N, C-alpha and C positions, 0 to 999 in steps of 0.2 A: 598607588593603583594595586586593587586585590585580586587583580585579572590573574598574577602568578600565584596567586593560593589555590585557584579553583582547580579541582580535580575534576576533569572530563574524560567521559568513557567514548569509545567508538560510536556508541548509537546517541551522543548529545546529551547523557545526562551528565548536568554539571553540580558540584557540592561544593560549598565554601565551607571549610571548616574552621573558620573563625568566627562565623555567624551561626552554622548549621543549616542556613537557607541551601534551597535546592533549585534548578533553575533546569529548565528542558532547551536543547539549543538545536536550530536546523545544521545543515550541512555547510551554509554559507555563514552562518554564526559561528560556528566552532573554526572555521577560517580564518575569517576576520579576528576573534579572539588569540588564536595560534600566533598570526601575523602581528599583532599589537604586544605581545607580551615579548617577540622578537625585537620590537622597538620599530617596526615599518612605520612610517607615514602614510597618512590617509590616503594621498594621491597613489603611492607605490602600492597600496593593499586594493584599492580600487583596479590597478594596473593588471592586479594577479589576478582578481576577480573577474575581470572581463574577457581576459585570455582564458581563463578555466571553465566560466559556467557561459560564455558567448553572448554577455550583454554587452552594451555601449558602456564606453568607460566614464561617461557621466552619469548614467544609471548605476553603475557600480558605486560612483564617489557619493550619490546622493544616499544611499542603502549605508555606506559605511559612516556617513555622517548620522542617519536617522540610529544606526545601530547604538554610536556612542553616545547618543542623547539616551534611548535606552539604559544603556550600562548606567550611565549619570543618575537615572530616578532609581535606580537600582541601588545605588550607592556603590558600585564596584568599580568606578572612576571617578576623578574627580575633577 
């Protein structure tokens, strides 16, 4: 997983020093990346998002899965 290499600032600007690529993350994406780097499971991440952003746990879970697919598309996770 290359997520550990990402440098992310508080405004959501993310830089991958291994490739030079940059990304812009919203608040939810930042939280997901932080929790993934800590080794949290998809279910655990969804639960925390549900509590923090006041969405259903199913909606949060779907968002986590969707975001992970995007990360795969960009080659940031396998």
